[in-house]
C-alpha positions as MATLAB code, in Angstrom:
seq = 'MGLNYRGRRKLGPLPIWRNVSRSERGKTVSWTVKLFGVSWNSRTKKKTVDLPGGYSYTSD';
ca = [
     -20.951   12.822   -9.878;
     -19.870   15.139  -12.691;
     -16.542   16.422  -13.912;
     -15.036   19.267  -11.866;
     -12.155   21.626  -12.672;
     -10.161   23.667  -10.156;
      -7.351   25.990  -11.116;
      -5.175   28.531   -9.344;
      -2.989   31.159  -11.002;
      -0.623   33.651   -9.377;
      -0.911   37.178  -10.733;
       2.654   38.237  -11.536;
       4.948   39.185   -8.638;
       2.007   40.184   -6.417;
       0.941   37.918   -3.519;
      -2.520   37.498   -5.119;
      -3.989   34.325   -6.649;
      -7.047   33.899   -8.859;
      -8.977   30.724   -8.049;
     -11.359   29.267  -10.646;
     -13.691   26.339  -10.041;
     -15.990   24.881  -12.695;
     -18.575   22.170  -12.278;
     -22.017   21.306  -13.573;
     -23.399   24.005  -11.255;
     -21.413   26.744  -13.025;
     -18.218   28.739  -12.656;
     -16.917   30.233   -9.405;
     -14.083   32.770   -9.233;
     -12.434   33.964   -6.027;
      -9.266   35.785   -5.021;
      -6.706   34.863   -2.360;
      -4.270   37.370   -0.877;
      -1.304   35.979    1.083;
       1.251   38.028    3.043;
       3.765   36.715    5.591;
       1.920   33.437    6.268;
      -1.535   35.035    6.576;
      -4.037   34.534    3.760;
      -7.564   35.809    3.045;
     -10.075   34.397    0.528;
     -12.647   36.685   -1.105;
     -15.381   34.058   -1.496;
     -15.331   32.515    1.962;
     -14.065   35.651    3.785;
     -11.872   33.371    5.927;
      -8.446   34.243    7.265;
      -5.817   31.501    7.552;
      -2.522   31.654    9.451;
       0.270   29.210    8.592;
       1.825   27.668   11.698;
       5.067   25.662   12.029;
       5.049   21.959   11.264;
       2.448   21.997    8.496;
      -0.377   23.195   10.751;
      -2.661   26.149   10.083;
      -5.337   28.102   11.929;
      -8.510   29.310   10.169;
     -10.896   31.920   11.524;
     -14.281   32.997   10.187;
];
């Protein structure tokens, strides 16, 4: 098992994050947009809704 790096950086006041993952297989960059408890990831194309109590719902 090799060394992996995962980082997440918010882009200013916008509700957009840049996600970077590096491993021995290469570098992966994706974007996450989050508004009012609903988020969307550009790499996986999944939508996630934050629910009360620490729960969340993910759809494909």
